[in-house]
SEGUDREN-651310 format. One line per field, with one value per residue (C-alpha): residue number from 1; x, y, z. Coordinates in Angstrom, 2 decimals, padded with zeros to 5 digits. Layout:
<sites>
k (NUM; ...)
c1 (X; ...)
c2 (Y; ...)
c3 (Z; ...)
</sites>
This chain:
<sites>
k (1; 2; 3; 4; 5; 6; 7; 8; 9; 10; 11; 12; 13; 14; 15; 16; 17; 18; 19; 20; 21; 22; 23; 24; 25; 26; 27; 28; 29; 30; 31; 32; 33; 34; 35; 36; 37; 38; 39; 40; 41; 42; 43; 44; 45; 46; 47; 48; 49; 50; 51; 52; 53; 54; 55; 56; 57; 58; 59; 60; 61; 62; 63; 64; 65; 66; 67; 68; 69; 70; 71; 72; 73; 74; 75; 76; 77; 78; 79; 80; 81; 82; 83; 84; 85; 86; 87; 88; 89; 90; 91; 92; 93; 94; 95; 96; 97; 98; 99; 100; 101; 102; 103; 104; 105; 106; 107; 108; 109; 110; 111; 112; 113; 114; 115; 116; 117; 118; 119; 120; 121; 122; 123; 124; 125; 126; 127; 128; 129; 130; 131; 132; 133; 134; 135; 136; 137; 138; 139; 140; 141; 142; 143; 144; 145; 146; 147; 148; 149; 150; 151; 152; 153; 154; 155; 156; 157; 158; 159; 160; 161; 162; 163; 164; 165; 166; 167; 168; 169; 170; 171; 172; 173; 174; 175; 176; 177; 178; 179; 180; 181; 182; 183; 184; 185; 186; 187; 188; 189; 190; 191; 192; 193; 194; 195; 196; 197; 198; 199; 200; 201; 202; 203; 204; 205; 206; 207; 208; 209; 210; 211; 212; 213; 214; 215; 216; 217; 218; 219; 220; 221; 222; 223; 224; 225; 226; 227; 228; 229; 230; 231; 232; 233; 234; 235; 236; 237; 238; 239; 240; 241; 242; 243; 244; 245; 246; 247; 248; 249; 250; 251; 252; 253; 254; 255; 256; 257; 258; 259; 260; 261; 262; 263; 264; 265; 266; 267; 268; 269; 270; 271; 272; 273; 274; 275; 276; 277; 278; 279; 280; 281; 282; 283; 284; 285; 286; 287; 288; 289; 290; 291; 292; 293; 294; 295; 296; 297; 298; 299; 300; 301; 302; 303; 304; 305; 306; 307; 308; 309; 310; 311; 312; 313; 314; 315; 316; 317; 318; 319; 320; 321; 322; 323; 324; 325; 326; 327; 328; 329; 330; 331; 332; 333; 334; 335; 336; 337; 338; 339; 340; 341; 342; 343; 344; 345; 346; 347; 348; 349; 350; 351; 352; 353; 354; 355; 356; 357; 358; 359; 360; 361; 362; 363; 364; 365; 366; 367; 368; 369; 370; 371; 372; 373; 374; 375; 376)
c1 (-031.68; -029.06; -026.27; -027.60; -027.48; -023.92; -022.86; -024.43; -022.70; -019.31; -019.88; -020.75; -017.61; -015.54; -017.10; -016.33; -012.73; -012.34; -013.88; -011.45; -008.53; -009.62; -010.04; -006.57; -005.05; -006.84; -005.76; -002.89; 000.45; 002.71; 002.98; 005.63; 007.64; 009.00; 005.52; 005.07; 005.10; 008.41; 008.71; 005.94; 005.69; 002.89; 001.77; 001.75; 002.55; 004.01; 006.74; 007.32; 009.75; 011.53; 014.05; 016.93; 015.80; 013.08; 014.27; 017.80; 019.24; 022.35; 023.21; 024.74; 025.92; 027.35; 025.16; 026.32; 027.47; 026.14; 024.88; 024.83; 023.20; 022.09; 018.86; 019.07; 016.02; 015.30; 012.60; 011.21; 008.38; 008.20; 007.95; 009.98; 010.00; 009.97; 010.75; 008.86; 009.88; 011.51; 010.36; 011.35; 011.71; 014.23; 016.98; 017.31; 018.69; 018.91; 021.68; 021.22; 018.87; 017.97; 014.83; 014.35; 015.04; 014.47; 013.04; 015.59; 017.86; 018.63; 018.73; 019.77; 018.62; 021.50; 020.49; 022.27; 020.88; 021.86; 021.90; 022.73; 019.34; 019.00; 020.20; 017.94; 016.53; 015.44; 013.03; 012.48; 010.16; 011.17; 008.48; 009.38; 006.81; 006.88; 004.68; 004.36; 000.56; 000.68; 002.96; 002.93; 004.18; 006.76; 007.72; 011.27; 012.37; 015.63; 016.41; 019.12; 020.35; 022.01; 024.13; 025.83; 029.10; 027.15; 023.42; 021.15; 017.64; 015.45; 016.93; 013.58; 011.93; 008.24; 006.11; 002.33; -000.76; 000.95; -000.37; 001.49; 000.83; 001.96; 004.79; 008.20; 008.07; 011.14; 012.03; 015.13; 017.52; 020.00; 023.49; 025.35; 028.92; 029.22; 032.91; 035.59; 037.26; 035.55; 034.51; 033.57; 030.53; 030.35; 027.57; 024.51; 023.65; 020.11; 019.38; 015.95; 015.35; 012.03; 014.05; 016.93; 019.04; 021.14; 023.81; 024.10; 026.89; 025.58; 028.67; 031.93; 032.87; 030.00; 026.51; 025.02; 021.58; 020.37; 017.38; 015.52; 012.97; 010.54; 010.92; 007.48; 005.70; 005.86; 004.53; 001.19; 001.48; 004.28; 007.81; 010.97; 014.58; 017.83; 020.15; 023.80; 026.64; 030.30; 031.99; 035.56; 034.52; 035.79; 032.61; 030.35; 031.93; 028.60; 025.26; 022.13; 018.75; 015.67; 013.03; 009.46; 006.49; 003.42; 000.42; 000.89; -002.52; -003.29; -003.89; -007.59; -009.49; -012.40; -015.32; -016.38; -013.25; -015.38; -019.03; -020.68; -023.87; -026.07; -027.99; -027.37; -029.25; -030.46; -034.07; -034.56; -032.64; -029.80; -028.31; -024.82; -022.87; -019.06; -017.29; -013.90; -012.00; -008.87; -005.87; -003.40; -002.38; -003.59; -007.25; -008.67; -010.58; -012.47; -014.13; -015.42; -016.91; -017.55; -018.21; -017.37; -020.78; -023.98; -027.09; -025.40; -026.01; -023.20; -023.47; -020.56; -021.11; -018.74; -019.71; -016.92; -014.85; -011.54; -011.92; -014.88; -016.85; -019.64; -020.48; -024.00; -024.37; -027.68; -027.56; -030.70; -032.90; -031.50; -027.88; -025.38; -021.57; -020.50; -017.66; -014.27; -015.74; -013.84; -016.27; -015.05; -015.91; -013.27; -012.89; -010.19; -008.17; -006.06; -003.44; -000.22; 000.03; -003.55; -004.48; -007.27; -009.14; -010.78; -013.37; -014.03; -017.58; -018.28; -021.46; -022.41; -025.24; -028.14; -028.12; -031.09; -033.88; -033.63; -036.77; -037.32; -037.83; -041.29; -041.57; -042.88; -046.32; -046.25; -048.54; -050.16; -051.43; -054.40; -054.50; -057.81; -059.50; -059.01; -062.09; -063.64; -062.39; -064.80; -065.82; -064.91)
c2 (015.35; 012.67; 015.24; 017.33; 014.35; 013.55; 017.14; 017.09; 013.79; 015.12; 018.30; 016.21; 014.17; 017.33; 018.73; 015.50; 015.59; 019.23; 018.44; 015.57; 017.79; 020.49; 017.83; 016.45; 019.93; 020.64; 017.28; 017.90; 016.25; 014.41; 015.95; 018.63; 017.90; 021.41; 022.79; 020.81; 022.76; 022.90; 020.26; 017.97; 015.08; 013.43; 011.37; 014.32; 012.17; 014.98; 014.35; 010.67; 009.23; 005.88; 004.43; 002.17; 000.07; 000.57; -002.28; -002.23; -005.03; -003.82; -007.34; -007.57; -004.68; -004.56; -002.73; 000.88; 001.26; 003.98; 002.17; 004.44; 004.06; 006.31; 005.74; 006.89; 007.94; 009.26; 011.54; 009.47; 011.93; 015.02; 017.81; 019.04; 016.57; 018.12; 016.10; 017.88; 015.74; 012.53; 010.89; 007.92; 007.02; 008.79; 006.20; 007.25; 010.64; 012.14; 013.95; 016.72; 014.98; 016.21; 018.31; 019.29; 016.99; 017.81; 015.19; 012.48; 013.54; 011.68; 012.56; 010.91; 010.49; 009.64; 008.08; 007.05; 004.42; 004.42; 000.75; 001.33; 000.31; -002.85; -006.44; -008.36; -008.28; -004.73; -003.39; 000.35; 002.29; 005.58; 007.74; 010.08; 012.78; 014.35; 015.88; 012.63; 012.36; 008.60; 008.08; 011.13; 009.12; 006.55; 004.03; 002.64; -000.33; -000.46; -003.76; -006.00; -007.70; -005.96; -008.05; -007.39; -008.73; -010.15; -010.72; -011.01; -012.18; -011.08; -008.33; -007.93; -010.90; -010.37; -012.62; -012.25; -013.81; -014.74; -014.80; -014.89; -018.64; -019.39; -021.96; -020.89; -019.83; -019.86; -017.93; -018.50; -015.77; -016.64; -015.08; -015.45; -014.44; -013.39; -012.46; -014.99; -014.93; -016.99; -015.30; -016.30; -015.33; -015.20; -016.60; -014.29; -012.09; -010.99; -007.64; -008.75; -011.90; -012.36; -013.59; -015.99; -016.97; -019.94; -019.95; -022.84; -023.17; -024.43; -023.99; -023.16; -019.53; -018.99; -019.71; -019.50; -019.59; -017.81; -019.41; -016.63; -017.82; -016.35; -017.15; -017.59; -016.23; -012.99; -009.78; -008.45; -005.81; -005.23; -006.49; -005.64; -006.75; -006.95; -009.85; -009.00; -011.09; -010.21; -011.17; -011.27; -009.58; -006.01; -005.39; -005.89; -006.15; -006.55; -007.98; -006.63; -008.39; -006.61; -008.81; -007.73; -009.53; -007.63; -007.15; -010.10; -011.05; -012.15; -015.87; -015.18; -012.26; -010.94; -009.09; -006.72; -005.99; -004.33; -004.25; -000.83; -000.59; 002.42; 003.89; 003.78; 002.12; -000.02; 000.73; -002.88; -006.13; -005.87; -008.89; -008.86; -011.45; -011.72; -013.86; -015.56; -016.68; -018.86; -017.60; -020.16; -023.35; -025.70; -026.06; -023.69; -024.73; -022.07; -022.77; -021.35; -018.04; -015.59; -011.92; -010.11; -008.49; -009.76; -010.62; -011.05; -014.34; -015.76; -018.64; -019.97; -022.10; -023.61; -022.52; -024.30; -027.02; -025.67; -022.46; -020.31; -019.65; -017.24; -015.86; -014.55; -012.07; -010.85; -007.70; -007.27; -004.20; -001.75; -002.95; -000.23; -000.08; 002.11; 004.61; 002.89; -000.61; -002.74; -005.11; -007.64; -010.93; -013.66; -016.89; -019.52; -020.55; -023.58; -021.37; -020.67; -017.12; -016.32; -018.47; -016.05; -013.83; -010.74; -008.41; -005.11; -003.90; -000.17; 001.77; 005.24; 007.47; 007.74; 011.29; 013.33; 014.02; 017.41; 019.48; 022.36; 025.62; 027.13; 030.19; 033.21; 034.47; 037.45; 040.27; 042.34; 045.91; 046.90; 050.61; 052.40; 053.74; 057.43; 059.69; 060.82; 064.12; 067.06; 069.38; 073.04)
c3 (-097.39; -097.24; -097.68; -094.79; -092.40; -093.39; -092.73; -089.25; -088.36; -089.40; -087.38; -084.27; -084.59; -084.84; -081.67; -079.73; -080.88; -079.84; -076.38; -075.82; -076.73; -074.26; -071.49; -072.14; -071.86; -068.54; -066.94; -064.40; -065.01; -062.47; -058.94; -058.65; -055.44; -055.52; -054.88; -051.58; -048.29; -046.45; -043.60; -044.87; -047.29; -049.20; -046.16; -043.71; -040.63; -038.53; -035.90; -035.07; -032.51; -032.94; -030.46; -031.40; -028.42; -025.82; -023.56; -022.16; -020.00; -018.15; -016.98; -013.48; -011.33; -007.82; -005.32; -004.98; -008.59; -010.88; -013.97; -017.04; -020.44; -023.32; -025.23; -028.88; -030.88; -034.39; -035.77; -038.65; -039.24; -041.43; -038.80; -035.84; -032.91; -029.41; -026.26; -023.45; -020.47; -019.21; -015.95; -013.74; -010.05; -007.82; -008.33; -012.00; -013.01; -016.50; -018.29; -020.84; -023.27; -026.76; -026.73; -030.45; -033.40; -037.08; -039.46; -040.23; -037.34; -034.08; -030.39; -027.12; -023.49; -021.10; -017.76; -014.56; -012.17; -008.46; -007.40; -003.71; -002.33; -004.44; -004.26; -006.63; -010.17; -011.00; -013.63; -014.05; -016.36; -018.02; -019.61; -022.50; -023.31; -026.78; -029.48; -031.43; -031.58; -032.09; -029.06; -026.75; -023.73; -024.84; -022.12; -021.98; -019.88; -017.92; -016.18; -014.81; -011.65; -008.71; -006.34; -003.02; -001.67; 001.26; 000.90; 003.96; 003.14; 004.81; 006.96; 008.77; 010.49; 011.24; 013.45; 013.19; 014.80; 018.07; 021.62; 024.94; 025.05; 021.47; 021.23; 019.98; 016.31; 014.02; 010.86; 008.69; 007.48; 004.71; 004.48; 001.16; 000.30; -003.37; -003.19; -004.27; -000.84; 001.93; 005.16; 008.71; 010.77; 014.58; 016.74; 016.80; 019.76; 020.65; 022.26; 023.50; 025.55; 023.74; 020.73; 020.24; 017.22; 016.10; 013.35; 010.85; 008.26; 004.93; 002.70; 004.51; 003.94; 001.51; 002.85; 006.34; 007.92; 011.05; 012.78; 014.61; 017.19; 019.69; 023.40; 025.02; 026.85; 024.88; 026.44; 025.21; 022.49; 019.98; 020.67; 018.72; 018.90; 016.94; 016.14; 015.36; 013.92; 013.29; 010.00; 008.67; 005.38; 004.83; 002.82; 005.87; 009.31; 011.12; 010.09; 011.75; 011.61; 012.93; 014.60; 015.22; 016.85; 015.78; 018.10; 020.45; 021.84; 025.40; 025.89; 026.36; 024.91; 026.96; 025.37; 026.74; 028.76; 031.47; 032.58; 032.77; 034.84; 034.18; 037.09; 040.83; 042.29; 039.38; 038.48; 037.29; 036.85; 034.33; 032.49; 030.92; 028.91; 028.82; 026.18; 026.62; 023.49; 023.67; 021.64; 022.96; 021.16; 023.90; 024.98; 027.58; 030.68; 032.65; 036.01; 039.30; 038.17; 041.03; 041.73; 044.97; 045.37; 047.02; 045.08; 041.67; 039.85; 037.64; 035.16; 033.03; 029.91; 027.34; 023.82; 021.90; 023.51; 024.76; 022.75; 023.80; 026.99; 027.97; 031.42; 032.15; 035.00; 036.45; 038.60; 040.75; 041.01; 043.54; 043.08; 043.99; 044.07; 046.95; 046.50; 046.88; 046.38; 043.84; 042.14; 039.59; 037.94; 038.50; 036.51; 037.06; 033.97; 033.05; 031.29; 033.17; 031.88; 032.99; 036.03; 036.98; 034.57; 036.05; 034.53; 036.39; 037.04; 036.99; 037.72; 036.62; 037.83; 035.46; 034.09; 035.37; 032.95; 031.35; 031.91; 029.58; 031.49; 031.36; 029.22; 031.14; 030.21; 027.90; 029.04; 026.41; 026.91; 024.80; 024.08; 024.71; 021.59; 020.89; 021.26; 017.99; 016.68; 017.29; 014.45; 014.95)
</sites>
């Protein structure tokens, strides 16, 4: 019995050894690089774009120059890289950029920047579209400073929130000479009497200031003008400054601007309120309200000292404005530009009631019954 057990144990050990040998033979050896697919590697990253730099500072450029630069990129992936488009604002144009780049190869994107419209620090964004899944829209930065021989800042002077009674308002325009040679500037001339200008020399031949001012009273609405100066610089023989006063308000705003009565004659008393708001710098005093029509009551009250008034008008029942009659509310004012404020009164006929027409009666004819059929 003992011998049989020993034989079985030896047989089991032999089977285990044979199984281990078979497993060792079936185990794969080191990866064979020659068996890999063409254009891929073990990581399988696909096309991947990498720029030598994504942020280029061109330094300083004189306004009007064409600033050129070439962005260089490399395909660090393992598949064909395709550049499908390059985009930027209209001041940047592109040369013949590389559209297809094999793995490990490089391409380029030449650009040209038109600096004519600029005279300050500039930052532009350039978007590169490609088939790199991790970065399908790569953004490049192009920046620097553009300078002009003669800088005028600002070239547009804008005055806001003014009324005809506003005091004179001044804005400063700076003129700088960036050329090595000094230059001279003549006294400014204004093409609109609503504006005036004064020249101040800050640094002889280099820096000047133009003080542009309004000349009250300004007309109601929008007012524009132009200030011109002559210079000795061949780069800019004349300097032009545009001046604009936006939406000049009357000294007093009236709301509503007219009174509209409905119905002639009035079927009942009608009460209206008119508000007066001061837009001028100095306080407003209104007095002596009146209306050139009989039977109308007028009351004037100050709502906010020197700033707001309200007039209450009561038109009696039966009030009628005859054809050709000019009816208006008048209030005396302390403002020189508006010594008397007038509000017209209009009256319209009440539209007649619309009566729906009566529908005509519809007559119906009832047919007589047919006699019963006789049997033959």
